C-alpha positions in Angstrom: 144.1 111.9 84.2 143.2 109.4 86.9 139.1 107.9 87.4 137.2 109.7 89.6 136.0 107.4 93.2 132.5 106.3 93.0 130.7 107.5 96.1 128.9 104.5 97.2 127.9 105.6 100.3 125.9 108.3 98.7 124.5 105.6 96.5 123.5 103.5 98.7 121.8 106.6 100.6 119.7 107.8 97.8 118.7 103.8 97.3 117.9 103.6 100.7 115.5 106.5 101.1 113.9 105.9 97.9 113.2 102.3 98.8 111.8 103.2 102.2 109.6 105.2 100.1 107.6 102.0 98.0 105.3 101.1 100.4 103.8 103.8 100.9 103.7 105.0 97.4 102.3 101.4 96.4 99.4 102.1 99.0 98.7 105.3 98.3 98.6 104.6 94.2 96.0 100.9 95.4 94.2 103.5 97.7 93.5 105.8 94.5 92.8 103.2 92.0 90.3 100.9 94.3 89.7 103.0 97.0 89.7 100.1 99.8 92.2 98.3 99.6 91.3 94.2 101.4 92.4 92.7 104.1 95.6 90.4 102.7 97.0 93.5 100.3 96.5 95.3 104.0 98.8 92.4 105.7 101.2 92.9 103.6 101.5 96.6 103.3 101.2 96.8 107.3 104.6 94.3 107.3 106.7 96.3 104.4 105.4 99.9 106.5 106.8 98.4 109.7 110.4 96.9 107.9 110.3 100.7 106.0 109.5 102.6 109.4 112.3 100.8 110.8 114.8 101.7 108.2 113.9 105.1 108.0 114.8 105.9 111.6 118.1 104.9 110.8 118.3 106.1 107.5 117.3 110.1 108.6 120.1 109.7 111.1 122.8 108.4 108.9 121.9 110.9 105.5 122.2 113.9 108.2 125.8 112.7 109.2 126.4 112.5 105.4 125.5 116.1 104.2 127.0 117.3 107.3 130.0 116.0 106.8 129.9 116.9 103.2 129.2 120.3 103.9 132.3 121.3 105.5 134.3 119.4 101.9 132.9 122.3 100.0 132.0 126.3 100.1 129.3 128.8 99.3 131.1 130.2 96.5 133.7 128.2 93.5 136.9 129.0 93.4 136.2 131.5 90.7 134.1 133.4 92.7 130.8 132.0 91.7 127.5 131.1 93.7 128.0 127.1 94.6 124.8 125.9 94.1 125.8 122.6 96.0 126.4 123.9 99.2 123.4 126.0 99.9 121.5 122.5 97.8 123.0 120.9 100.8 122.3 123.4 103.5 118.5 123.7 102.4 118.2 120.5 102.8 120.2 119.1 105.8 118.8 121.8 107.6 114.9 121.3 106.4 115.6 117.6 107.7 116.6 118.5 111.2 114.0 121.2 111.3 111.5 118.1 111.2 113.3 116.0 113.5 111.3 117.7 116.5 107.9 118.2 114.6 108.5 114.2 114.2 109.7 113.1 117.0 108.2 115.1 119.8 104.8 113.8 119.5 105.6 110.6 119.4 107.8 110.4 122.2 104.3 112.0 124.0 102.9 109.9 123.0 104.7 106.5 124.4 105.6 108.3 127.8 101.4 108.5 128.2 101.1 104.9 126.8 98.8 106.5 123.9 98.7 105.9 120.1 99.6 108.8 117.7 96.2 109.4 117.1 95.8 110.3 121.0 98.7 113.1 121.3 97.5 114.4 117.7 93.7 114.3 118.6 93.0 117.1 116.2 92.7 116.8 112.2 95.0 119.7 112.0 97.7 118.2 114.3 97.8 115.4 112.8 97.9 117.0 109.0 100.7 118.3 110.1 102.6 115.5 111.6 101.8 113.1 108.2 103.1 116.4 105.5 106.2 116.3 108.5 106.3 112.5 108.0 106.3 112.2 104.2 108.9 115.3 103.6 111.6 113.4 105.5 112.4 110.9 102.5 112.4 113.8 100.4 115.0 116.2 102.8 117.0 113.2 102.4 116.7 112.6 98.2 117.4 116.1 97.7 120.7 116.3 100.6 122.6 113.5 99.9 121.9 114.4 95.6 123.8 117.6 96.0 126.3 116.5 98.4 127.8 112.8 96.6 130.8 113.1 95.9 132.4 115.7 98.2 135.1 114.4 99.7 136.0 115.3 102.8 138.6 117.5 104.5 140.1 114.9 106.4 140.3 113.1 103.3 141.3 115.6 100.4 144.1 116.6 103.1 145.7 112.8 103.6 145.5 112.4 100.0 147.8 115.6 99.4 150.1 115.1 102.4 150.4 111.4 100.7 151.3 112.7 97.3 153.8 115.3 98.6 155.3 112.7 100.1 154.9 110.1 97.2 156.6 113.6 94.8 159.4 114.2 97.7 162.9 112.8 96.4 164.8 110.9 99.3 168.0 112.2 100.5 169.3 109.0 101.2 172.8 110.1 100.9 173.9 110.8 104.9 177.3 113.1 105.5 179.2 111.0 108.2 180.4 114.5 109.8 177.2 116.6 110.5 173.6 116.3 109.7 172.9 116.9 106.1 171.6 114.7 103.2 171.8 114.1 99.5 169.8 112.6 97.3 172.7 112.0 94.8 175.8 110.3 95.5 177.8 113.4 93.5 175.7 116.3 96.3 177.3 114.4 98.6 180.7 114.2 97.4 180.9 118.1 96.6 179.6 118.4 100.8 183.0 116.8 100.7 185.0 118.5 98.9 184.1 121.5 100.9 184.6 120.1 104.1 186.9 117.2 104.3 187.0 117.0 107.7 183.7 115.9 107.9 184.8 112.5 105.9 185.4 109.7 107.9 
């Protein structure tokens, strides 16, 4: 049995999604334990959060593309007619990521257009809390969606492999008749053809 090819793209996306959340977790755990984070640690977290935020923007776009590509390679039900939970998992998490997009990006775009900070647009505690929750959920949806999508082959990849396998399995017809377009795998078959149609033999 051929060894299943590892889905390195899925592995990298999962690690990246967990990695971009690490500075936030570090800051939250420090704040929970010590209450007030000192200036040096706060500056270090600030740099890490800058890198994490930029990486998260790229990761979000790539992960959505990956999840939607995997969705095309599977169906709501298995070949035995049972519910395919992987398909439904990808649907839930990919739609969740898409739904979060306007809630996360719209306030940021408004702030940039008006040259405000985020608190200038999210002026109430309620809107600020909702936006913070949406930003926190974004990597969670990526981790969940990519976990369901890992290992699913895209239809184009499957089609190429099946076509290549069929071409390799089909025997080559290398013996051609000189008087017509017929071709044969074995020389004996060509000889039998000539016996029936001697006029084709040159």
